[in-house]
ZADREN-411279 format. One record per atom (N, C-alpha, C, O): x negated, y negated, z. Coordinates in steps of 0.02 Angstrom, whole numbers, plus 50000, padded with zeros to 5 digits. Each point is the difference from the previous one (the first is absolute). Example, Ala and Ser with C-alpha at 12.3 -4.5 7.8 and 13.67 -1.06 7.14 Angstrom:
REM residues 2
493405028450390/500454994150000/499554994050000/499485000150033/500704994649931/499584994150003/500394994550037/499754994550008/
REM end
This chain:
REM residues 499
499424668751869/500035005849955/500054997949927/499895004149956/500264989650032/500084997849931/499374996949973/500004997449944/499445002850094/499384996949979/499535004949968/500185003449952/499214997150075/499505004549970/500205007350001/499815003849955/500594998350096/500205007050003/500455001949941/499965005449972/500494989850009/500445001349943/499615000649936/500145004349958/499354991250032/499595000449940/499615006549998/499945003149947/499814998950110/499635006450002/500455005949984/499805004649965/500814995250061/500485005449986/500175000449926/500075005549973/500004988649995/500164999949929/499425002749958/500115003149948/499274995850076/499435002649962/499965007650005/499845003449952/500314999250107/499955007250010/500595003649970/499925005349969/500694992050040/500615003149974/500334995349951/500474996550019/499305003249919/500294995349952/500735001349984/500374995449982/499865011150025/500705001449983/500484997250053/500604999749988/499134998350071/500424996950050/500014992449994/500324996650040/499335000849910/499974992849992/500664997249975/500365003249962/499794991050061/500614996849977/499924996949931/500494997949969/498905001950008/499874997349933/500225005149948/499755005649999/500714992649956/500255004649950/499475001749948/500005005649974/499564989950011/499495001249950/499525005550024/499845004649962/499954994950101/499555005150027/500335006850002/499685005149987/500974995050030/500355006450003/500065003249931/499925006049992/500224989849956/500055002649933/499335002749975/499975005249967/499494991150049/499345002549980/499845006750033/499725004449968/500464996350094/499885006450035/500395005749968/499745005649992/500894993049989/500415005249968/499715002049933/500015005949982/499744989249980/499695001649936/499385004450008/499915004949964/499684993450085/499405004150013/500205007050021/499685004949980/500834995750059/500235006650023/500245004349942/499875006049997/500514990849957/500245003749941/499425002249956/500025005649973/499484990250018/499425001849959/499645005950030/499805004749965/500104995250101/499665005550034/500405006449994/499725005449990/500944994150016/500425006049995/499975002949930/499965006149993/500074989649955/499965002549931/499335003449986/499985005149967/499494992050058/499345003249990/499965006750035/499715004849973/500594995650086/500005006450035/500415005349963/499805005849996/500794992249977/500405004749962/499655002149936/500065005749979/499584989749990/499645001649938/499455005050013/499885004449958/499794995150097/499465004650017/500255006350034/499615004550016/501054995949996/500285006050032/499935000050075/500115005250031/499724989150000/499894999850072/500344993750025/499944994749970/500415005850086/500294994250033/499714999650070/500095004650041/499574989949973/499654999250063/500504997750053/500184994150002/500035010450039/500464998450054/499594998950064/499605004350018/500514990150015/499604998550060/500155004750057/499585000950044/501025002149956/500195004550054/499795007249986/500095004350043/499634997149899/499805006849982/499265001050014/499594995549992/500255010650031/499315001750014/499675003849942/499455002550008/500904998049935/499735003849944/499474995949964/500074993849996/499425009349977/499484996349965/500254997349934/500435003049968/499304991350012/500194996949937/499635003249943/499635004850009/500494992549929/499705003049941/499254999250000/499655004549977/500084990050048/499284999050001/499725003250062/499964996850053/499865009449942/499755003750057/499245000249997/499694995749969/500045009250063/499275000350006/499685000949933/500275003249955/499134993950039/499595000549939/500344996849940/499805001149943/500714994850070/500324996449945/500415004449954/500154997949944/500045008350077/500395004549959/500724999650022/500165000650059/500274998449892/500714999350016/500295006850017/499925004849963/500424995550094/500315006250022/500754999649986/500294994750006/500025011049976/500714999949987/500404999050063/499825002550053/500724993749940/500424998850058/500425006150014/500315002849955/499714999350108/500375005950021/500584997750044/499894998350059/500695001649914/500584997850037/500375005950028/499995005549972/500334993450085/500385005450031/500615001949959/500275005550009/499954990149947/500595001549959/499805002949932/500415000149954/498975002350040/499785002649935/500395006249980/500225000549943/499875004150103/500325006349983/500724999049979/500245003449955/500114991950077/500704998949982/500084996249935/500485001049963/499054994550023/500074995949940/499765003449937/500264998549946/499265006050059/499725003149940/500135007549997/499675003449960/500794999250080/500145007149997/500375001949937/499985005849978/500364989449991/500415001649941/499585002249941/500195004749965/499254992050023/499605001849942/499605006350010/499685002449953/500335000550107/499695006550011/500475005749981/499785005549984/500884993150017/500485005249985/500055001249925/499874995649959/500325010650023/500085001849930/500624996749971/500484998850037/499524999849898/500614997249968/500585005050005/499915006049991/500674991450024/500585004250010/500195004049937/500175005950007/499814991349932/500155004249941/499535006049993/500215005449979/499154993650038/499535005649997/500195005550049/499965005949983/500254992350077/500215004950050/500625003849977/500055006050008/500434990349963/500635003249978/499875004949943/500275005550000/499334992449951/499855004449943/499645006350024/500145005549977/499394993750068/499645005850027/500475004750037/499965006149993/500494991050046/500475004250038/500475003849954/500165005850013/500054991149933/500475003349955/499655005349957/500235005749995/499214992449973/499675004549953/499635005750036/500125005849987/499434992450058/499645005250037/500465003750047/499905006050013/500624990650012/500485003550043/500375005449963/500155005350029/500014993549907/500335005249960/499565006249993/500245005650011/499134993449973/499545005749995/499905003450067/499955006150004/500034989950050/499895002950066/500585004450021/499895005450028/500724992549958/500595004050018/500015006649961/500145005350028/499714994349907/499985006249960/499445004650023/500075006149999/499374991050021/499455004150025/500185003250066/499815005850013/500544990550029/500225002950064/500475005949987/499985005050036/500464994349914/500445005649982/499615006149978/500155005650021/499344993349936/499605005749977/499625003450057/499885006049998/499944990150054/499605002950054/500435003450052/499825005550024/500734991649995/500385002550057/500715002349982/500375002250044/499824997349894/500655002649978/499945002049927/500354997349957/499215007450029/499855002049931/500625002749966/500325004750024/499854992349920/500595002149962/500644996550019/500515001149967/499484994650083/500604996450021/500164994449952/499584995549991/501005004449977/500174994549955/500214993850040/500435000450044/499274993949941/500154993850035/500584996249970/500354996550035/499755004149900/500504996249964/500625004149984/500374998449953/499745006950084/500555004549984/500684996550009/500455001149960/499614994950092/500634996650015/500034992949972/500434996150021/499125002349933/499994993349971/500484999849941/499815001549943/500814996650071/500515000049947/499914994149952/500265000249944/499384994550078/499924994149957/499545001449942/500054996749948/499505008150059/499535001649946/499955007549992/499525003150023/500984999949946/499985007449992/499435002449956/499755005650009/500034990249944/499445002149958/499365000850039/499605004649987/500284991050063/499415000650042/500045006350044/499495003450010/501104998050015/500085006050041/499865006349959/499695004750024/500564995449914/499875005749957/499265000549981/499735005549995/499954988749994/499295000049984/499595002650058/499505003649990/500694994750070/499645002650058/500085007650007/499525003550015/501094998849973/500115007350002/499585003549947/499725005450012/500244991649929/499605003149946/499265000050018/499655004849985/500114989850047/499294999850019/499855005350053/499475003249997/500974997750051/499905005150052/500015007049970/499625004350020/500824996849932/500025006649968/499395001149956/499745005649994/500024989049974/499415000749958/499385001750041/499595004249979/500334992750078/499435001450044/500115006150045/499565001850038/501035001449956/500175006050040/499984998750075/499845004450039/500314989349980/499994998450071/500625002550036/499995000750061/500555000849903/500605002550031/499955007450019/500475002950028/498965000049958/499905007150017/500005000950075/500205005450025/499604989550013/499965000550073/500564996150034/499994998950060/500514999149901/500574996250027/500625004449998/500235001849946/500025000050112/500595004450006/500534996350040/499954999450061/500564998149904/500544996350032/500615004550003/500484999249962/499505005550085/500565004650008/500165000650074/499704996750042/500775007649974/500215000850070/499465003050043/499954998450060/499645005949911/499485003250041/499474994950021/499725000650055/500134994549902/499494995150018/500254995150052/499604997250038/501075001649966/500274995450048/500085003150069/500114996450049/499855010149955/500145003350064/499425000050047/500085001750059/499324996449918/499415000450043/499694993050004/500074995849956/499565003250100/499674993550009/499404999549953/499804994449984/499925011249994/499474999849950/500324999749931/500215005049973/499834989050001/500334999149936/499595003049943/499394999650000/500965003349952/499675002749941/500084995349940/499885002149944/500314991750067/500114995449945/499364996449981/499984993949996/499505009849994/499364997149978/499614996650055/499504996849985/500705003950077/499644996850055/499415004150023/499795004649966/499964993650093/499435003750026/500195007150020/499575004450004/501074996850008/500225006750016/499965004849942/500025006150009/499914991349931/499935004449942/499305002849992/499895004349957/499634993350082/499315002649997/499975006550037/500165000350060/499645005049907/499955006650030/499275001450020/499544997449969/500365006850082/499315001650021/499655005149956/499455002250017/500854999749928/499695004949955/500184998049929/500464996249988/499165006449965/500104998649929/500225006349965/499715005450010/500804993949948/500245005649960/500214997449932/500024993949989/500155010649967/500234997949934/500684996650003/500184996049957/500215005650095/500674997150005/499994992950027/500334995649973/499295003250082/500034993450030/499534995049966/500134993950004/499345008349962/499554995649962/499774994150044/500144994249984/499515007450070/499764994850045/499464995649967/499924994250019/499735008449932/499514995949965/500334994449960/499754994449999/500815007149968/500364994849964/500314994850047/499994994049985/500275008350072/500264995250050/499454995750028/500114994250015/499305008749993/499424996250025/499834994249953/499864994550022/500145006849913/499854994849951/500504994350004/499814994249998/500825007450007/500514994850001/500004995950064/500084993949998/499825009350058/499984996250063/499354996050006/500014994550026/499455008249950/499374996250001/500044994049953/499724994750014/500625006149929/500104994349955/500414994650034/499884994149989/500615007950051/500414995250036/499604996150051/500054993950003/499555009450039/499624996550051/499434995949970/499834994750027/499885007749918/499484996149967/500294993549971/499694994750005/500915005749965/500324994049975/500204995350057/499954993949993/500275008850063/500174995950057/499384996250026/500054994150017/499395009349985/499394996750023/499784994449953/499764994850023/500325006349912/499804994849952/500454993950006/499754994450005/500915006649993/500464994350002/500014996750069/500174994150005/499675009650047/499964996850066/499434995050003/500044995150036/499445006049925/499444995349999/500204993249972/499694995050016/500835004849943/500274993649977/500544997350046/500024994050014/500415010450011/500564997750040/499794997550069/500254994950023/499305008750009/499814998350069/499704993050005/500264995950039/499225002449924/499714993350009/500454994449975/499994994550028/500405006749919/500384994649969/500664998850036/500164994350016/500225010949995/500674999250030/499954998450074/500404996150026/499135006950009/499944999150073/499434995350017/499645001150049/500274993749911/499464995250012/500244994450046/500584998149998/498964999350043/500144994350043/499414995349997/499455001949979/500674991950040/499484994949997/499455001650050/500135003250051/499264994549937/499465001150049/500174996750067/500304994750002/499505008650052/500154997650067/499344998850037/499505003249985/500494992250063/499394998850039/499845006050044/500455003350027/498924998149979/499775005750041/499374997950037/499554997049971/500425004750094/499414998550041/499535005949996/500195005750017/499214993249961/499525005449987/499374998750041/499644995249989/500235009250059/499375000250035/499754993450028/499404998749998/501044997150027/499794993750028/499744995149949/499704994950019/500415006349916/499784995549948/500534994949981/499924996349951/500615003350087/500524995349984/500555003249959/500005006049989/500454989949987/500585002349962/499815000449926/499754995149971/500365010749999/499895001049929/500635002749969/500445002650034/499614996949900/500595002349965/499905007249978/499475001849975/501055002250034/499985007149981/500605001649958/500574998550019/499325004449923/500535001949955/499814998949928/499444998049984/501045003249971/499894999349928/500364993949974/500574998650021/499124997749935/500274993849973/500085000749925/499565002649965/501014994950010/500125000049927/499574994849965/499715001449948/500264992650079/499664994549966/499255001049997/499674997349956/500055006450091/499275001150000/499795005349951/499435000049977/501035004650006/499845005249950/499915006950029/499705004349967/500554996950093/499935006750029/500415005249962/499865006050004/500664991849959/500435004749965/499825000749926/500345003549963/499134993350015/499815000549930/499825007249981/500175002349946/499485001150099/499805006949985/500615004649994/500025004249955/500474994950088/500605004249998/500394998749936/500255004749969/499814989050012/500364998449938/499645002749939/500325002749955/499024996650043/499625002449942/500045007649994/500125002749945/499795000850110/500055007349998/500725002349987/500115005249969/500384990950056/500705001649986/500174999449926/500375004149973/499354990949994/500114999349927/499715006049964/500335002949956/499064999150061/499695005849968/500405006450012/500125003849953/500094997350109/500385006150015/500685000249966/500215005349976/500144989050022/500664999949968/499955001249925/500445003349972/499054994149996/499915001449929/499865007449989/500235002949950/499405000250094/499875007249994/500645004150008/500115004849963/500314993250085/500635003650010/500454999249939/500305004949977/499754989049997/500424998949941/499735004049941/500395002949962/498954997250029/499715003849944/500125007550009/500105003549951/499894998950111/500115007150012/500705002149977/500085005249968/500434990850048/500685001849980/500114998849925/500355003949968/499354990950005/500104998649928/499675005249956/500255001449946/499195001450075/499685005249961/500415006449998/499905004249956/500554996650092/500425006150003/500734998449987/500445003750020/499694990749946/500694997949989/500375004949955/500605001050010/499075002049941/500345004849955/500215006250039/500565002549992/498994999950050/500175005850041/500584998650047/500455004150007/499544990050025/500534998350047/500654998249964/500545000950027/499404996549911/500614998749961/500355006449981/500615000550002/499005004549980/500305006549984/500325003250061/500485003949994/499254994550065/500305002750062/500614996250021/500365002250045/499784991949925/500584996050018/499894995150056/500484997550029/498895001049988/499844995550055/499764993249977/499684996450038/500455001849899/499734993849973/500264993750036/499594995650013/501065003750005/500224993950033/499644998750066/499804994350014/500105010850026/499654999150064/499274998449990/499714995950036/499985007449915/499294998749986/499914992849975/499504996850017/500965000749943/499954993149977/500024995050058/499654995049999/500775006450051/500034995650058/499345000350039/499764994950024/499955011049983/499375000650035/499444996349964/499594996650031/500395004149903/499494996449961/500104992550005/499524996250008/501105001649988/500154992850004/499814997350069/499734994550005/500415009250048/499844997750068/499254999350009/499774995150030/499855009749946/499274999650007/499704994349959/499544996650023/500735002349916/499744994649959/500194993150028/499594995450000/501025003950025/500214993650029/499574998350061/499774994450007/500115010550035/499584998850059/499294998349980/499684995750030/500065007749919/499334998449977/499954993049972/499524996450014/500985001449947/499984993349973/500074994750055/499674994849997/500755006450052/500074995350055/499364999650041/499784994650019/499915011149994/499365000050035/499484996049962/499634995950029/500335005249905/499514996449961/500134992649997/499534996150002/501105001949992/500164992949998/499824996550064/499714994649999/500475008350058/499844996950064/499255000050013/499734995450031/499935009849946/499285000250010/499664994449960/499554996750027/500655002349911/499704994749959/500174993050028/499574995650001/501065003550020/500184993450027/499634998550065/499804994250011/500105010750030/499634998750063/499274998549986/499704995750032/500015007849920/499304998749983/499924993049970/499514996650015/500955001349943/499964993449971/500094994650052/499654994949999/500815006050047/500104995150054/499394999750045/499834994650026/499845011149985/499405000050042/499444996149967/499634996550034/500305004149899/499484996249965/500134992550005/499534996150009/501115001949984/500154992950006/499854997450070/499734994650008/500465009450042/499874997950070/499254999550013/499784995450035/499835009349938/499284999850010/499694993849968/499554996950029/500695001249911/499744994049968/500174993750039/499574995750009/501055003850016/500204994150039/499604999450064/499774994650017/500145011150017/499624999850063/499274998349986/499694996450039/500035006249906/499324998449983/499914992649986/499504997050021/500974999949943/499964992949987/500064995950064/499634995150009/500815006950036/500074996450063/499365000450042/499794995150030/499905010749971/499395000750038/499434995949969/499604997150037/500375002549896/499504995949969/500114992650014/499524996350012/501115001549988/500144993050016/499824998450072/499744994650015/500385010050030/499824998850070/499244999650008/499754996050039/499895008349924/499284999950006/499714993449973/499514997450027/500804999849919/499774993649974/500164994350047/499614995350007/500955005050026/500204994750046/499635000450066/499924994950034/499865011149986/499695000950064/499324996550001/499595001249956/500294994450093/499344996650003/499465004950020/500115004850037/499314993849938/499425004250016/499764998550070/499744994650014/500355010250031/499804999250069/499395004250013/500055006150009/499384990849991/499375003550012/499654997050059/500014993950011/499695010350027/499634997950059/499255000549986/499775003649956/499874992950083/499285000049992/499735006750022/500165002550054/499435000549903/499705006450016/500455005949985/499835005750017/500754993149950/500455005649985/499725004649947/500115006050001/499514991049950/499715004249947/499495004950028/499965005849980/499644991750068/499515004450030/500335005850038/499765005649998/500804992850036/500355005350037/500305005149952/499975006050013/500324991649930/500285004649953/499475004549969/500115005949989/499324991149995/499465004049971/499745005350049/499875005749981/500074992350082/499755004750049/500505005550013/499815005850010/500854992549990/500515005150013/500075004849941/500145005950010/499764991649928/500075004349942/499395004449990/500065005449972/499364992350051/499405004049990/499955005850048/499685005049985/500654994550073/499975005350049/500715002950007/500454996650026/499655009549953/500645003350004/500005004650061/499565004350005/500914994850041/500015004250059/500175007249982/500305001349948/499515003250096/500105007249987/500745001950005/500205005349975/500214990550056/500715001650007/500384999049936/500565002549994/499164993849958/500354998749937/499815004949945/499994998349942/499855007950077/499835005049951/500625002149961/500574998850022/499325004349920/500555002049957/500415005550032/499735005150022/500924993849982/500465004950028/500485002249946/500424996049978/499535010249998/500445002149945/500744999850018/500424999449956/499755001250109/500704999950020/500314993049992/500604999449994/498984995450006/500254993249993/499914997249930/500154994249988/499615009949967/499894997749931/500684999749964/500345005149995/499864989149980/500654999649966/500025003949935/500555001449975/498885000549997/499985003849938/500005007550012/499975003949951/500054998450111/499995007150015/500705002949991/500494996449996/499555010250001/500645003449991/500404999750065/499704999050053/500965001949944/500414999450061/499815004950055/499984998150058/499885008249924/499825004950051/499615005749968/500245003149952/499184998350073/499595005449973/500285006850019/499985004749961/500294995950099/500295006450021/500625001649959/500095005749978/500334989350010/500585001249957/499795001749929/500325004149967/499144992850010/499745001549932/499805007249995/500195003549952/499424999050096/499775007049997/500595004850005/500035005049964/500454993450079/500575004550009/500425000349936/500205005549979/499944988949991/500414999849940/499655003649943/500335003749962/499024995350031/499655003349945/499975007550009/500025003849951/499934998550111/499975007250011/500675003349987/500045005149965/500494992150063/500665003149998/500364998349935/500235004449964/499834989150021/500404998049942/499695001949934/500355000849950/498995000050048/499685002349937/500235007049982/500145001449942/499905002950108/500245006849987/500735000149980/500205003649954/500204992450081/500714999649983/500104997349929/500415002549962/499204992450020/500054997249933/499815005049946/500315000349947/499185003750066/499785005049952/500545005049986/500155001549942/500165001250111/500535005049991/500614996949968/500325003149957/499854990750063/500604996849973/499914998349926/500465000949961/498954996850019/499894998549929/499985006449959/500194999949942/499585005650087/500045006449965/500735001849987/500175002349945/500274996750105/500715001649990/500334995649948/500495002049969/499264991950022/500314995449952/499765001549929/500415000949955/498944999450035/499725000349932/499805007149979/499985001449940/499865002850107/499775006949983/500385005050043/499705003950036/500964996049960/500415004350042/499855007349985/499945002049942/499995001950110/499865007149993/499265001849995/499835005949999/499734989249998/499285001349995/499725001550069/500124996350048/499515009149957/499715002150064/499334996450010/499575000249956/500364996650101/499364996950019/499615005250040/500205001850056/499265000549916/499665005850028/499684998750068/499995004550042/499764989449970/499664998950063/500474998450059/499774999050056/500885000849932/500494999150054/500245006950021/500275003649958/499654998250105/500215006750022/500765001049993/500394995550015/499805010349963/500705002149994/500414995349955/500614999450009/499074997549943/500384995649956/500475003949955/500544997549983/499265008449996/500435004049958/500635002250037/500545000449972/499385001050093/500595001950040/500474994150009/500615000749999/499094993350010/500424994050006/500404998849936/500604998450004/499095002349938/500364999049937/500545005249990/500544998549975/499325007750046/500515005249993/500574998850048/500585001149983/499274996750078/500524998950051/500464994249981/500605000350010/499114994449962/500404994249981/500335000749931/500354995449979/499535010149987/500335001249936/499674996649941/500324999349948/499054998750059/499664996649944/499875004849942/499984997949942/499935008650072/499885004749947/500635001349958/499965002549944/500634995850083/500615000949961/500104994549949/500165001449942/499734992350078/500124994549953/499374998049961/500064996849947/499345005150077/499384998249965/499505005750008/499504999250034/500635006549934/499525005650005/499354998449964/500024997449944/499415004250086/499364998749966/499945004149936/500225005749998/499494991449951/499945003749936/499525005950007/499524999850039/500625005349921/499575006049997/499945003450067/499475002350020/501094998150015/500025003450065/500605004650001/500425000049955/499615004150098/500575004550008/500644996150011/500535002049976/499424992450060/500594995950012/500274997149935/500614999349992/498954998949962/500234997349936/500385005349960/500494998449967/499295007850037/500365005449966/500685001450031/500485001749966/499564997650101/500635001750034/500504994249998/500605001149989/499164992850022/500464994350009/499954994949944/500324994750003/499295006649945/499904995049948/500644998149964/500134994149987/500285011049997/500624998649964/500534996950045/500434996449975/499555004950089/500514997550046/499814993250031/500404997250036/499005000249951/499774993950032/500444993949986/500084995950045/500235003349895/500454994249991/500605000050046/500304994850013/499895011150012/500575000350046/499844997150068/500454998650040/498915000449975/499784997450065/499764992849993/499554997850036/500744998549917/499794993049991/500164995850061/499634995350016/500935006250019/500164996350060/499505001150056/499844995350037/499915010849970/499485001450050/499364996149984/499684997450045/500145002349891/499414996249981/500094992650012/499544996550021/501075001049968/500154992950013/499894998450074/499694994950016/500565009350029/499924998750072/499275000750022/499774996350043/499865008549927/499305000850017/499594993949979/499574997750037/500574999649904/499654994149977/500224993750038/499604995550011/501045004350010/500224994450042/499645000050066/499804994750025/500105011250005/499615000450062/499294997749989/499734996350041/499965005949904/499314997949987/499944992549989/499524996950023/500975000149942/499974992849988/500034996150065/499604995350010/500865006450034/500064996250062/499405001150046/499804995450036/499915010549963/499395001150039/499424995849974/499624997250039/500325002449895/499464995949971/500114992750016/499524996550017/501105001049977/500134993050015/499864998350073/499754994650015/500425010050029/499844998850071/499254999950012/499764996050040/499885008349926/499275000050007/499704993649972/499504997550025/500814999749922/499764993649972/500074994550052/499564995950008/501005004050028/500094995250055/499425000650050/499714994950020/500135011249999/499495001050052/499304998449973/499604996950035/500265005049904/499354998249971/499914992549995/499474997350017/501054999349960/499954992749994/499914996650067/499654995050004/500675007750048/499964996750066/499315000550032/499864996350047/499715008149928/499345000750031/499434997649955/499454998950025/500675000249910/499454997949956/500184994249953/499544996949973/501105001550018/500194995149948/499874992950022/499954995649957/500015003050107/499864993250024/499595000450063/499955005250032/499754989249986/499564999750058/500384997450061/500604998549997/499045001150058/500314997550061/500244992849993/500564998350021/499034997449949/500184993049994/499894996350065/499745002750049/500474991049951/499924995950060/500605000850046/500465003749986/499514992750070/500535000450049/500494994249994/500454999450042/499494996449908/500404993949996/500715001749981/500125003349949/500364994550092/500705000849983/500224994649950/500355001449952/499444992450060/500114994649952/499564994250021/499625000550048/500414993949916/499534994650010/500104996450066/499514998050032/501115001149990/500134996050059/500325004150056/500444997650035/499355008649972/500305004350051/499455003750038/499435000249976/500735002650082/499515004250034/499815006049957/500395002149957/499025000650054/499775005549957/500385006450017/500265000850055/499775003649897/500375006250007/499595005050041/499394999850001/500975004750033/499665005150040/499645004949954/499415001450010/500945001149939/499705004649952/499774996149939/500264994749984/499255008149982/499754996849940/500515000649944/500475004050003/499434991949945/500484999549945/500115006849967/500575002149991/498895001449990/500075006549968/500245005450046/500355004749978/499484994950086/500215005050048/500764999850010/500315005150011/499984988949986/500734999450007/500355003849945/500475003750013/499304995649925/500315003649944/499905007550006/500465003949986/498954998150036/499875007250007/500415003150055/500255005749993/499844990750062/500385002850056/500735001249982/500305004950023/499984990849937/500705001149979/500065006449960/500495003750008/499024997849950/500025006249960/499855006050044/500315005249992/499224994150054/499825005750044/500585002150043/500115006050011/500284989350015/500575001750042/500525004049960/500245005250024/499924992549917/500505003549959/499755006849977/500385004849999/498994995649981/499725006349977/499915005050058/500045006049988/499854991650072/499995004550058/500695003150010/500065005950017/500464990149972/500685002750003/500115005249945/500315005250012/499454993449927/500065004849946/499625006550014/500255005449986/499154994050042/499625006050019/500365004050054/499975006150002/500374990350043/500385003550052/500565004249970/500135005650022/500214991649927/500525003849966/499725006049963/500285005550002/499154993649965/499685005649966/499795005450049/500095006049988/499634991850069/499795004850051/500595003950027/499965006050010/500594990550002/500605003450026/500265005249952/500175005650019/499864992649917/500265004749951/499535005949989/500235005649991/499124993250009/499525005549995/500075004950058/499965006149991/500154991150068/500085004450059/500645004149995/500015005750022/500514991549951/500635003649994/499945005949952/500325005150009/499264994249939/499935005349950/499405004550014/499865004549960/499794994550095/499415004250014/500175007450007/499655004149971/500884997950065/500155007250003/500195003049933/499795005649984/500604990749976/500195002649934/499405000749955/499955004949962/499584990350041/499395000549959/499565005750024/499685003449960/500294997750105/499595005450026/500255006849978/499615004649989/501054996050005/500285006449976/499825001349927/500035005749977/499794989049987/499785000649930/499245000049995/499734998849946/499915002450109/499275000250003/499684993349985/499464999749972/500884994950046/499744993249991/499944996750068/500514998850033/498884999749988/499884997150065/499994992449994/499594997249963/500854999350073/500054992749997/499664996650059/500124994150011/499475009450027/499694996950059/499504994549980/499974994850033/499655006349914/499534994949978/500384993849974/499784994450011/500775006749956/500404994449977/500274995950059/500004993949999/500225009750052/500274996650060/499464996050035/500124994350022/499285008549985/499474996650037/499754993849963/499894994850031/500045005749904/499754994249963/500504994349998/499824994150009/500825007549978/500514994849999/500094996950070/500094994050006/499875010150046/500064997450068/499414995450017/500084994950033/499325006949944/499414995850012/500084993149967/499864994950031/500375005149906/500104993649967/500564996050033/499944993950006/500595009450015/500554996550032/499764996750065/500194994350013/499415009150027/499774997250063/499544994049988/500074994950034/499475005649919/499544994549987/500374993949973/499894994450023/500555006649928/500364994349973/500474997050052/500104993950002/500195010350040/500444997450053/499624995950051/500234994750022/499175007749998/499604996350048/499794993249974/500064994950035/499685005049903/499764993849972/500564995649974/499904994049989/500695008950000/500564996049977/500384996650055/500244994349991/499845009150065/500404997250055/499584996750054/500274996150039/499095005449964/499584997350055/499404996249971/499594997450038/
REM end
């Protein structure tokens, strides 16, 4: 065994040789091979059945490790300061909007002894907007399960001069519209999770979800900055009116919260875009270096095969608009949003900039304005309403404030929906450079996050419209068309957002 067999064994297994020099040389070669594999992003394990970097046609394929999701899930998650700021700032607006929708006139800071000035400012704001008209905190309201403290029980099935269901409609609709807008920021950001593997149609495991590092949240941050600046401008333009009402401390907090959130959104958006540019440059340089190092592997007759394959295009490779990365996320969602949200935007912008103006081609628009009290705070010039209510219109400044607040939130929600269907394209399916491809395309992921939240907002609008349908009908205002159009948009956005 110590003769030719030992020499043969040493040649085949040099690391088993008793010669120290041969063993050291083998260790050096092993370290060099390992370093080259780490440099190229691939480690050739003899026990693994995974393909190496040099795959077919000489194109380097990314290494797919089973530990990819656990090792790189962190950079898919949103930064924690961004989540906290969104929860605090948008959460403040969401709570106040919930109060306006389901507890109209209910003071939230009444028992806040640490800040009595804020409690007094909130009381002044509620009195200025006349929201306490439907809030009755007495023994009679506590005796029944249908509370009269501004809740849904305060909605009556008829309209009269005493109950003013049109004014209550404006305030509750402003609450649900604001809830839908702020939910579009809170839902994707606060309740975000890392992408998870998903098995799709026998095509293997793909990643499904939204990623921070890839840029799926850029659209939400950009639109959030725009919306927050609009909210801050809305309150600042009316600061004199609200100061005279005694609500300045609370309004300053609202303006500060919207501006802080806008600045944080903008800062994180710019930092993510800059880091993405740096990563793209580094990856591009690495790919160029690999292409220069890769030897030219050409076979005899390969040029003829390439020429013949390029000259004849099979009929199966025809242009498919559904697979075009430059196409819009969904044509059906586009048509639905333009039909429904265009009408909503028109009416809402009228309430903001031309309050009290009758749009002639909208049926029963004059009855809607009369029911919601627009003729009291903004009577059209040279009309009977101007002669009757012209001198008293400054007394209804709070009603005009709530009407314009409703219009602003409706317009901002429509901007979310318009942007989700036309502002960006589908994009590719790539989740990142060294990971499995995403189930949904890059642009579709961003659109779906908005569609889900806006479907929830449409559901709230639909619910509130249905609650006020009997009261509006008693005032000769039919809300069935409003219900059908909002329900249609809610169903379409829900289907394409969740499925």
